[in-house]
C-alpha positions in Angstrom: 0.3 0.0 -0.2 1.5 3.2 -0.9 1.4 6.2 1.2 -1.0 8.6 0.1 -4.0 5.1 -0.5 -6.5 4.1 2.0 -7.5 1.4 3.4 -11.5 1.2 3.2 -12.8 0.2 6.7 -15.2 -2.4 4.9 -15.9 -3.0 1.0 -18.3 -0.5 -0.5 -17.2 2.3 1.7 -20.6 3.7 2.6 -22.3 0.4 4.1 -24.9 2.0 6.5 -26.7 0.0 9.0 -30.5 -0.4 9.9 -30.5 1.1 13.2 -34.1 2.3 14.4 -32.8 5.7 16.1 -29.1 6.3 14.0 -28.1 6.8 10.5 -24.2 5.4 10.4 -22.0 5.2 7.3 -18.5 3.8 7.8 -15.2 4.0 5.5 -14.6 6.8 3.0 -15.8 7.1 -0.5 -15.1 10.9 -2.0 -17.6 10.2 -4.8 -20.7 10.1 -2.2 -19.4 13.0 0.2 -22.2 15.3 -0.8 -24.5 13.0 -0.4 -23.1 12.3 3.2 -22.7 15.9 3.7 -26.5 16.3 3.2 -27.6 13.4 5.3 -25.3 14.4 8.4 -26.5 17.8 8.7 -27.3 19.8 11.9 -30.0 22.7 11.8 -32.4 23.8 14.2 -34.2 25.9 11.6 -32.2 29.2 12.5 -28.5 27.9 12.0 -27.8 25.1 9.5 -24.5 23.2 9.2 -23.7 20.5 6.7 -22.4 17.4 7.8 -18.7 18.4 6.1 -15.7 16.5 7.9 -14.5 18.6 10.7 -11.0 19.5 9.0 -13.0 21.0 6.4 -11.4 19.1 3.4 -12.2 17.3 1.1 -15.6 18.7 0.9 -18.1 18.6 -1.6 -19.9 21.4 -0.6 -18.8 23.9 2.5 -22.0 24.7 4.4 -22.8 27.0 7.2 -26.2 29.1 6.4 -28.1 31.0 8.2 -32.1 31.3 7.4 -32.8 34.0 5.2 -29.2 35.4 4.9 -28.7 35.9 1.1 -27.4 37.5 -1.6 -28.6 39.6 -4.4 -27.6 38.7 -8.1 -28.7 40.3 -11.6 -31.4 38.0 -13.6 -30.1 37.9 -17.3 -32.9 37.5 -19.8 -32.4 37.0 -23.4 -35.1 39.5 -24.4 -36.7 41.6 -21.1 -40.0 42.0 -20.8 -42.5 43.3 -18.5 -42.8 41.8 -14.8 -39.5 39.9 -15.0 -38.1 39.9 -11.8 -34.5 42.8 -12.1 -33.0 40.7 -9.4 -32.6 37.2 -8.0 -31.5 36.1 -4.6 -29.6 32.9 -3.3 -28.4 31.7 0.1 -24.8 32.0 0.6 -22.2 30.3 3.0 -21.9 32.4 6.3 -18.5 32.7 8.0 -18.0 28.8 8.6 -17.0 27.9 12.4 -17.0 23.7 11.8 -13.3 24.1 11.0 -10.9 22.0 12.8 -7.6 21.1 11.3 -5.3 18.5 12.5 -1.4 18.1 12.4 0.1 15.5 13.7 4.1 15.7 13.7 3.9 18.0 11.0 1.8 16.1 8.7 -1.8 17.3 7.9 -4.5 15.1 8.8 -6.2 14.3 5.5 -8.7 11.4 5.2 -7.2 10.9 1.4 -3.5 10.3 2.3 -1.7 8.2 4.8 -3.3 5.5 6.2 -7.4 5.3 7.1 -7.5 1.8 9.6 -11.5 2.9 9.9 -14.3 5.9 9.6 -17.2 6.1 11.1 -20.0 8.6 11.3 -23.3 8.3 13.2 -26.2 10.6 13.4 -27.9 10.1 16.7 -31.6 10.7 15.7 -32.0 11.0 20.2 -29.6 12.9 20.9 -29.1 15.2 17.9 -25.3 14.8 17.5 -23.4 13.6 14.7 -20.5 11.8 16.1 -17.4 10.9 13.7 -14.8 8.3 14.9 -11.4 7.8 13.0 -8.0 6.1 13.3 -5.2 7.4 11.0 -1.7 6.7 10.4 0.1 9.8 9.1 2.7 9.4 5.7 5.2 9.6 8.5 4.2 6.7 10.5 2.2 8.5 13.7 -1.0 7.1 14.4 -3.7 8.9 16.3 -7.8 8.3 17.0 -9.8 11.5 16.3 -13.1 11.5 18.0 -15.9 14.1 17.7 -19.3 15.1 18.6 -21.0 18.0 16.8 -25.0 19.9 17.7 -26.8 22.6 16.4 -28.6 23.5 19.6 -32.2 23.5 19.6 -32.5 25.4 22.4 -30.0 28.0 21.9 -31.2 29.3 18.7 -27.6 31.0 17.7 -25.5 28.2 19.1 -23.3 25.0 17.4 -20.6 23.1 19.4 -17.8 20.7 18.7 -16.1 18.6 21.2 -13.1 17.3 18.8 -10.8 14.7 21.2 -7.1 13.5 19.5 -5.7 10.5 21.1 -1.8 9.2 20.4 -1.9 5.6 19.9 1.4 3.7 20.3 3.9 6.5 20.2 4.4 9.9 21.3 3.2 12.8 18.7 2.9 16.4 18.9 0.1 17.9 17.2 -1.5 21.2 16.3 -5.2 21.9 16.0 -6.0 25.0 14.6 -9.5 25.8 15.4 -11.2 28.3 12.5 -13.7 30.9 11.6 -13.7 31.2 7.9 -15.4 33.5 5.8 -16.2 33.4 1.6 -15.4 29.9 1.2 -16.9 29.6 -2.6 -20.4 28.0 -3.3 -20.5 25.4 -6.2 -21.6 27.5 -9.5 -25.7 28.4 -9.2 -26.0 30.0 -12.7 -23.9 29.7 -15.6 -24.1 33.4 -16.7 -20.2 34.7 -14.8 -22.4 38.3 -14.1 -24.5 35.8 -11.5 -21.3 33.8 -9.8 -19.5 37.0 -10.1 -22.1 38.9 -7.6 -22.1 35.6 -5.5 -18.3 35.3 -5.1 -17.7 36.9 -2.7 -20.5 37.3 -1.3 -19.5 39.4 2.0 -17.3 42.0 2.5 -15.8 42.6 6.2 -16.6 45.1 8.3 -14.7 43.9 11.5 -12.7 41.1 13.8 -12.2 41.2 17.3 -10.6 39.0 19.4 -10.5 38.7 23.3 -8.6 35.8 24.9 -9.3 32.4 23.2 -12.5 34.1 21.7 -12.5 35.7 18.0 -15.6 37.3 16.0 -15.4 38.3 12.6 -18.4 40.3 11.3 -19.4 40.9 7.7 -21.9 42.7 5.5 -23.6 41.4 2.2 -22.0 43.3 -0.5 -26.0 44.0 -1.9 -28.6 42.8 0.4 -27.6 44.5 3.2 -27.4 41.8 5.6 -25.1 41.7 8.7 -23.2 38.6 9.8 -21.4 38.2 13.2 -19.7 34.9 13.8 -17.8 34.1 17.3 -15.7 31.6 18.4 -14.4 30.3 22.0 -12.8 27.6 23.3 -12.1 25.0 26.4 -9.4 22.2 26.3 -9.0 19.1 28.8 -7.0 16.1 29.1 -3.9 14.7 29.7 -1.5 16.0 27.2 1.4 17.5 28.2 3.1 21.4 27.5 -0.4 22.6 25.7 0.1 26.2 24.0 -3.0 28.7 22.9 -2.3 31.5 20.4 -5.7 33.4 18.4 -4.9 35.3 15.4 -7.4 37.1 13.4 -7.9 39.1 10.3 -10.7 40.1 7.7 -11.8 36.6 6.9 -9.8 34.0 9.1 -10.0 33.8 12.9 -7.9 30.9 14.0 -6.8 29.8 17.4 -4.0 27.2 17.2 -3.3 24.9 20.2 -0.1 22.9 20.4 0.4 19.7 22.4 2.8 16.9 23.0 0.7 13.7 23.3 2.2 10.6 25.5 1.5 7.1 24.2 -2.4 6.6 24.9 -2.6 10.6 26.2 -5.5 12.6 24.5 -6.9 16.3 24.2 -10.1 17.6 24.0 -11.3 20.6 22.4 -14.4 22.1 23.1 -15.5 24.6 20.9 -18.6 27.0 20.7 -20.0 28.9 18.1 -22.6 31.7 17.9 -24.2 32.8 14.7 -26.2 36.6 14.5 -27.6 38.1 11.4 -29.5 41.4 11.4 -29.8 44.4 8.6 -31.2 46.9 11.0 -29.1 46.3 14.2 -26.1 48.3 14.5 -22.9 46.4 14.3 -22.0 46.4 17.8 -25.1 45.2 18.8 -24.6 42.4 16.6 -21.6 41.5 17.6 -23.0 41.8 21.3 -25.5 39.0 20.5 -23.1 36.7 18.7 -20.5 36.8 21.8 -23.4 36.6 24.4 -24.4 33.2 22.9 -21.4 32.1 23.2 -20.4 33.1 26.6 -24.0 31.9 27.3 -23.1 28.2 25.7 -19.7 28.2 27.9 -21.9 28.3 31.3 -24.0 25.5 30.1 -21.0 23.7 28.9 -20.7 20.8 26.5 -22.8 18.3 28.8 -25.4 21.0 29.7 -25.7 21.5 25.2 -26.0 17.9 24.7 -28.9 17.3 27.8 -30.7 20.0 26.7 -30.5 18.6 23.6 -31.7 14.8 24.0 -34.6 16.7 26.5 -35.7 18.9 23.5 -35.9 15.4 20.8 -37.3 13.6 24.3 -40.0 15.8 24.0 -40.7 16.0 20.3 -40.6 12.4 20.1 -42.9 11.9 22.8 -45.5 13.8 20.5 -44.4 12.6 17.0 -42.6 9.2 16.9 -43.9 6.7 14.4 -43.6 3.0 15.0 -43.3 0.7 12.2 -43.2 -3.3 12.7 -42.5 -5.3 9.7 -39.9 -3.0 7.6 -36.9 -1.9 9.7 -35.5 0.1 6.8 -38.9 2.1 6.7 -38.7 2.4 10.6 -35.3 3.9 10.1 -36.5 6.2 7.4 -40.0 7.8 8.9 -37.8 8.6 12.2 -34.9 10.3 9.8 -37.3 12.0 8.3 -39.5 13.4 11.1 -35.7 14.5 12.9 -35.0 16.5 9.6 -38.5 18.1 9.2 -38.4 18.9 12.8 -34.7 20.4 13.2 -35.5 22.2 10.3 -38.2 24.2 11.6 -37.5 24.1 15.9 -36.2 28.0 15.8 -37.6 29.3 12.9 -38.6 33.0 14.4 -39.6 34.8 11.6 -38.8 32.9 8.6 -40.4 29.9 7.0 -38.8 26.5 6.0 -36.8 26.8 2.4 -37.2 23.8 -0.1 -33.9 22.3 0.9 -34.1 23.2 4.5 -30.5 24.4 6.0 -29.0 21.4 4.5 -27.4 22.4 0.7 -28.0 25.6 -1.8 -30.2 23.4 -4.2 -33.1 25.6 -5.1 -30.7 28.4 -4.8 -32.2 28.3 -0.8 -35.7 29.5 -1.7 -38.9 29.0 -0.4 -41.7 27.5 -2.2 -45.3 26.2 -2.1 -44.1 22.8 -0.7 -43.4 24.4 2.8 -47.1 25.2 3.1 -48.5 22.3 0.6 -46.1 19.4 2.5 -44.1 20.5 5.7 -46.9 22.6 7.6 -49.6 19.9 7.3 -47.4 17.5 9.1 -45.7 20.0 11.5 -49.7 21.3 12.0 -49.9 17.9 13.9 -46.6 17.7 15.5 -45.0 20.8 16.1 -47.5 23.6 15.5 -45.6 26.5 17.2 -43.8 26.3 14.1 -46.3 26.3 11.7 -47.6 29.7 13.3 -44.2 31.4 12.9 -43.7 30.2 9.2 -47.2 31.6 8.8 -46.7 34.7 10.7 -43.5 35.3 7.9 -46.1 35.1 5.1 -47.9 37.7 6.8 -44.9 40.0 7.3 -44.5 39.5 3.6 -47.7 40.4 2.5 -46.6 44.3 1.5 -44.5 42.3 -1.4 -47.2 39.9 -2.4 -49.4 43.0 -2.6 -47.1 45.2 -4.5 -46.8 41.7 -7.2 -50.1 41.5 -7.5 -50.3 45.2 -8.4 -47.7 44.4 -11.0 -49.5 41.6 -12.5 -52.5 43.6 -12.8 -54.5 41.8 -9.9 -56.1 42.8 -6.5 -55.1 41.3 -3.3 -52.0 39.5 -2.9 -49.8 36.8 -4.9 -47.5 35.1 -2.9 -44.0 35.1 -4.9 -43.2 31.2 -6.8 -40.2 31.1 -5.1 -38.5 33.9 -3.0 -36.1 34.2 -0.1 -37.1 37.8 1.4 -40.5 38.1 0.2 -39.8 39.0 -3.5 -40.3 37.3 -6.6 -37.1 35.9 -7.0 -38.3 33.2 -10.1 -36.2 33.7 -13.6 -39.4 34.8 -15.4 -40.8 31.4 -16.8 -44.4 32.0 -17.8 -45.5 28.5 -16.2 -43.9 29.9 -12.9 -45.8 33.1 -12.7 -48.8 31.3 -13.5 -48.7 28.9 -10.5 -51.1 30.8 -8.5 -52.0 27.6 -6.3 -49.6 28.4 -4.1 -51.5 31.2 -2.7 -53.9 28.8 -1.8 -51.9 26.2 -0.2 -50.8 29.2 2.2 -54.3 29.8 2.7 -55.1 26.3 3.6 -52.3 26.3 5.7 -54.0 28.8 7.7 -57.3 27.3 7.9 -55.6 23.9 9.0 -53.6 25.5 11.8 -56.7 27.3 13.0 -58.9 24.4 13.2 -56.1 22.0 14.9 -55.0 24.3 17.6 -58.1 26.8 18.0 -55.7 29.9 17.8 -58.2 32.2 17.1 -55.8 35.0 18.4 -53.4 34.3 15.2 -56.7 34.0 12.9 -57.5 37.8 13.9 -53.7 39.4 13.6 -52.6 37.7 10.7 -54.5 34.5 9.4 -57.8 36.7 8.3 -55.3 39.4 6.5 -54.3 36.3 4.3 -57.2 34.8 4.0 -58.9 37.7 2.6 -55.8 38.9 0.4 -55.8 35.7 -1.3 -59.4 35.9 -1.9 -59.3 38.9 -3.5 -56.8 37.3 -5.9 -58.7 34.7 -7.2 -62.0 36.6 -7.7 -59.9 39.2 -9.6 -58.0 36.6 -11.5 -61.2 34.5 -12.7 -63.8 35.1 -15.2 -67.5 34.8 -15.7 -69.0 32.7 -18.7 -72.2 33.5 -20.0 -74.0 31.0 -18.0 -72.7 32.1 -14.8 -69.7 29.7 -14.5 -66.8 31.1 -13.1 -63.4 29.9 -14.7 -59.7 30.5 -14.0 -57.6 30.8 -17.1 -54.1 30.1 -17.9 -52.5 28.9 -14.8 -50.1 26.0 -14.0 -51.1 23.8 -11.3 -48.3 21.7 -9.0 -47.9 19.3 -12.1 -45.0 21.3 -14.1 -45.4 19.1 -17.2 -48.7 21.0 -18.1 -48.7 25.0 -18.1 -51.0 27.8 -18.9 -54.0 25.5 -18.9 -57.6 26.6 -17.8 -59.6 25.4 -15.0 -56.8 23.1 -13.4 -59.1 21.3 -11.3 -56.3 21.2 -8.2 -56.1 25.0 -8.3 -59.9 25.6 -8.9 -60.7 23.4 -6.0 -58.3 25.1 -3.5 -59.6 28.4 -4.8 -63.1 27.4 -4.0 -61.9 26.7 -0.7 -59.8 29.8 -0.3 -62.9 31.8 -1.3 -65.1 30.3 1.3 -62.7 30.4 4.0 -62.2 34.4 3.2 -65.8 34.8 3.5 -65.9 32.8 6.9 -63.0 35.1 8.4 -64.5 38.3 7.3 -67.9 37.2 9.1 -65.8 36.1 12.1 -63.8 39.1 12.5 -66.0 42.1 10.9 -63.2 44.6 12.8 -60.4 43.1 10.3 -62.7 43.4 7.5 -63.4 46.9 8.0 -60.1 47.5 8.5 -59.1 46.0 5.0 -61.9 47.6 3.5 -64.2 44.5 2.6 -67.5 45.6 1.7 -70.8 43.3 1.5 -70.3 43.2 -2.3 -67.3 41.5 -1.9 -68.3 38.9 0.1 -71.1 38.3 -2.1 -68.6 38.0 -5.0 -66.5 35.5 -3.5 -69.4 33.4 -2.3 -70.8 33.4 -6.0 -67.6 32.9 -7.6 -66.9 29.7 -5.3 -70.3 28.1 -5.4 -69.7 28.8 -9.4 -66.6 27.5 -10.1 -66.0 25.3 -12.3 -64.6 21.9 -11.9 -63.6 20.2 -15.2 -65.1 16.5 -15.8 -65.1 14.3 -19.0 -68.3 12.3 -18.7 -67.2 10.2 -21.3 -63.9 8.5 -19.7 -65.4 8.9 -16.3 -62.9 10.9 -15.2 -62.0 14.5 -14.3 -59.4 16.1 -16.9 -56.4 17.7 -15.3 -57.6 20.6 -16.6 -60.3 21.5 -19.6 -59.5 19.3 -22.3 -56.2 17.7 -21.0 -57.8 13.9 -21.4 -57.9 15.0 -25.4 -54.3 15.6 -25.5 -52.3 13.1 -27.6 -50.9 11.2 -25.0 -47.1 10.5 -24.5 -45.5 8.0 -26.2 -43.8 6.3 -23.2 -43.0 3.2 -25.0 -40.5 5.0 -27.2 -39.1 6.8 -24.3 -36.0 5.3 -23.0 -35.3 5.0 -19.0 -32.3 7.0 -19.6 -34.2 9.6 -20.8 -36.4 10.5 -17.5 -36.4 13.4 -16.2 -38.1 14.3 -19.4 -37.3 18.0 -18.7 -33.7 17.3 -19.3 -34.5 15.6 -22.6 -37.3 16.8 -24.2 -38.4 20.8 -24.9 -41.1 22.1 -22.5 -43.3 22.7 -25.5 -43.5 19.1 -26.4 -44.5 18.1 -22.9 -47.3 20.7 -22.5 -49.1 19.7 -25.4 -49.4 15.9 -24.7 -51.2 13.8 -22.0 -48.0 13.3 -19.5 -47.8 13.7 -15.5 -44.3 15.1 -14.1 -46.3 14.7 -10.5 -49.3 14.4 -8.5 -51.5 17.1 -9.7 -55.1 15.9 -10.1 -54.8 13.1 -7.4 -53.0 15.5 -5.2 -56.8 17.4 -5.3 -58.1 14.1 -4.2 -56.4 14.2 -1.2 -56.7 18.1 -0.2 -60.3 18.5 -1.2 -61.3 15.0 -0.4 -65.0 15.6 0.1 -64.9 17.0 -3.4 -64.8 13.5 -4.9 -66.4 10.1 -4.5 -64.7 7.0 -3.6 -65.4 5.6 -7.1 -64.2 8.9 -8.8 -61.4 8.8 -6.9 -60.3 5.3 -7.8 -61.2 6.2 -11.3 -59.1 9.2 -11.5 -56.2 7.2 -9.5 -56.4 4.4 -12.3 -56.3 7.4 -15.3 -53.6 9.2 -14.0 -51.1 6.4 -12.5 -50.5 5.4 -16.3 -49.5 9.2 -17.1 -47.3 10.0 -13.9 -43.6 9.4 -14.3 -42.8 11.1 -11.1 -40.0 13.6 -12.0 -40.6 15.4 -9.2 -39.8 14.7 -5.5 -43.3 15.6 -4.4 -45.3 13.0 -6.0 -44.6 9.1 -4.4 -46.2 10.4 -1.1 -49.3 12.1 -2.8 -49.9 8.7 -4.9 -48.9 6.7 -1.9 -51.8 8.7 0.1 -54.4 7.7 -2.5 -53.2 3.8 -3.4 -54.2 3.5 0.3 -57.7 5.3 -0.1 -58.8 3.4 -2.9 -57.6 0.2 -1.8 -54.0 -0.8 -3.6 -52.6 -1.1 0.0 -49.2 -2.8 -1.6 -48.9 -0.1 -4.1 -49.4 2.5 -1.2 -46.3 0.7 0.5 -44.4 0.6 -2.5 -44.9 4.6 -2.9 -43.8 5.2 1.0 -41.0 3.3 0.4 -39.5 5.3 -2.6 -40.9 8.5 -1.0 -39.0 7.4 2.7 -35.7 6.5 0.7 -35.7 10.1 -1.4 -32.2 10.9 0.6 -31.0 7.8 2.4 -31.4 6.2 -0.7 -30.5 8.7 -3.1 -33.3 7.7 -5.4 -33.3 10.8 -7.5 -29.5 11.3 -7.5 -29.3 15.1 -6.3 -29.1 14.3 -2.1 -26.2 16.4 -2.7 -27.7 19.4 -3.4 -29.9 19.1 0.1 -32.5 17.1 1.6 -36.1 17.2 0.0 -37.7 18.8 2.9 -40.9 18.5 1.2 -40.8 14.7 0.3 -39.8 13.8 4.0 -42.4 15.5 5.2 -45.0 14.0 2.7 -43.2 10.2 3.8 -45.3 10.9 7.6 -48.2 11.7 5.6 -48.0 8.8 3.6 -48.0 6.9 6.8 -51.0 8.7 8.7 -53.2 9.9 5.7 -52.2 7.0 3.8 -52.0 3.9 5.8 -54.1 5.5 8.7 -56.8 7.1 6.7 -56.5 10.5 8.3 -58.5 13.1 7.0 -59.3 16.9 8.9 -61.8 19.2 7.3 -64.4 21.4 8.4 -66.3 18.2 9.3 -63.8 17.2 11.7 -61.1 14.5 12.3 -61.4 11.1 10.6 -59.3 7.8 10.6 -59.7 4.8 8.3 -56.7 2.4 8.7 -55.6 -0.3 7.1 -52.6 -1.9 6.5 -50.7 -3.9 3.9 -49.9 -7.3 4.5 -46.1 -6.9 4.6 -46.8 -4.5 8.0 -47.7 -6.0 11.2 -48.4 -2.4 13.0 -48.0 1.2 12.2 -48.6 3.3 15.7 -48.7 7.2 15.4 -49.4 10.3 17.7 -50.5 13.7 16.8 -51.9 16.9 18.2 -55.0 17.8 17.8 -57.1 20.9 19.9 -54.2 20.5 22.3 -55.1 16.7 22.7 -52.2 14.2 22.3 -53.9 11.4 19.9 -52.2 7.9 19.8 -53.5 5.8 17.0 -52.1 2.1 17.0 -52.8 0.4 13.3 -52.7 -3.5 13.3 -53.8 -5.9 10.5 -57.6 -5.9 11.8 -58.1 -2.5 12.8 -57.0 0.1 15.2 -56.7 1.0 19.1 -56.8 4.7 20.0 -55.8 6.3 23.3 -56.0 9.5 24.6 -52.4 10.1 26.0 -53.1 14.0 27.1 -55.9 16.3 27.0 -59.2 16.6 28.4 -61.3 14.9 25.2 -60.5 14.3 21.7 -63.4 13.7 19.4 -63.1 11.7 16.0 -64.3 9.3 13.6 -63.1 5.9 12.9 -64.4 5.4 9.2 -68.4 6.3 9.8 -68.2 6.2 13.7 -68.1 9.0 15.8 -65.6 8.2 19.0 -65.3 10.8 22.2 -62.4 9.8 24.3 -61.6 11.2 27.8 -58.5 11.5 29.7 -56.7 8.5 29.6 -59.3 6.5 27.5 -59.0 3.9 25.1 -60.8 1.8 22.3 -60.2 -0.7 19.9 -62.2 -0.7 16.7 -62.2 -2.7 13.7 -61.5 -1.7 10.4 -63.7 -3.0 7.0 -62.1 -4.6 4.0 -60.2 -2.7 1.5 -62.3 -1.3 -1.4 -62.5 -3.6 -4.5 -62.6 -0.4 -7.3 -60.5 -2.1 -10.0 -57.4 -3.9 -10.5 -54.1 -2.4 -9.3 -53.1 0.2 -12.2 -49.9 0.6 -14.3 -47.4 2.7 -14.3 -45.5 4.4 -17.5 -42.7 2.0 -18.3 -40.0 1.9 -16.4 -41.9 4.4 -14.0 -42.8 1.8 -11.4 -42.2 3.0 -8.1 -38.2 2.7 -7.2 -37.1 0.0 -5.1 -35.1 0.8 -1.7 
């Protein structure tokens, strides 16, 4: 073996166990580094650290993010046009406090050099800690064991910490540990136009740097968006090392504390590093610096053991209310807990922001927030961590001025929330299909209604929710048109399926808009003072009611199904037989102008309506629609499988529901789309919970109340989940023949098991059998090569 080669710990070097409470990877494979960095990320919704190696190199993508910190860049267009956003927004790396470099007898520790005896990383889902353990022999023959633990605090909003231990193996060694803050680390290219990349690299201008003892702080400002960021670090050392020396030096973009020590065989040095992160646009630089330094001082007072204990206690409380138990599939059990952990940590300390499409796990989607948050993430959090939902919806209320301005720009009334954004302004490179995706406004409105129903938070509804519902109702009323027969139509929109665009009467959009309009009328009646303040007239309410009642819902009587949009079922079907497996996703191999004219579906659209507007369809209609669209849906989107799983379960195809659940749950752990390196798919991970609870558990929650229709596929023996509704913690334990319902907390809870109403008092438990699933036709087929992906 040559000095620069690596001896893998095990064949494959990315072997992973199937522990129910952790994710573990052994060995080292640089080709999979980006995927590991995403999977092993830590976050609290404000601070996000990718799972980079401690020494910072090698790295697929350095990642240290603060929610909302971004830079502006020009939006290049071949031809300008009215309404085109002039500037884009992109997430940028803030000052990176993860880095701890190690030198062993003057050899830099690098997993690509010397001899790597073993290397293991483990993400503990109960402790909220990323652990790493490795033994390495340097090219010159010195051997050390390195162990590290890392956390991003779920209780201290600005704090992250690392405990890093180096132990000499069988010979004395001299070590140097360099703990760093590094600013302006380059990001991967986000756009082929060099004008965009030049605006983002470097993103920050230095404002100031400070040292005090072994503490250092760097303060920077984004050059265009004007956001100030302060990052501070401080240290503690312990162990039985001899002759320990510390020295701290700082410059504009680098702060470094160097610890030198002599280690006898078996002796070790432990470094604890505390990092504080703060950002603001309208706070003075001294105040911002004080905040970061106080966060670190507070973390030092608590200490590593205290931070770790708080982390475990926070997660214990979360798991008590949110855990899902699966008997019969160890990989699914691990995957659902991983999904829940990631959804929770992406939202634990949002405080004035929402959940971006990738959370804080990578630069995918340029860090933007989409409708994914309200459409997929918030539905799960409503019943698991409702405080985060309130925060995310409050952020939508905060950006209403921008949404009103965008509506005016589009010659519409009310508020038009952006298709993609970081700070509230539209940041989607003008793509008519995206601008026309108005359904995101209805998803936001639905999230408001769901949250208020599930929590009874009338104060939020009055202070923020009502205004969102009223302004989005105004939008729909101005967007639609009346026909000669009194029907109301919404033309030229894009539904969730991005392989169809600028269509008339998209069924999902129209049903969602109808519910939005009814909700706008109802909230204006409940809060007349808010309605008066917003100048809502009785004529407005009458118009919204008439539009909702007259909303056109397309139906193809000949086929007995609902067309995705008007005329969709008359389009030519895509030639699936002539499409090779390597030509998916279709958008990368065929022009949109071809996709738009054919019956081919990127992601569940009409099928999503079967779930979100569940009372608008009979069970037989759901079965026919599901079978029809299964043959057209290619799932080139991560948002599809979870929805298809829910409806497959409802119409009795339980094995197919499990197949789709498997696919959704493996979106990142199995990297089924090959893009996990860009960041995790937070919406799909949240959808995994929905596929279990709304799919196998059959949960629906509407104005008519809470209902369950639980059934299991033969491959699973048991699924048990918990959710909170109106302050009551309900456990639903589903077996092959029925379910047991237990009220764990709260005075009472009313719900239905299929069509039977059940009222549980505190501590009560009831068991009910489930009827056999309906037989509504054969199991539908998917397009060739587009069957659910095996894990």
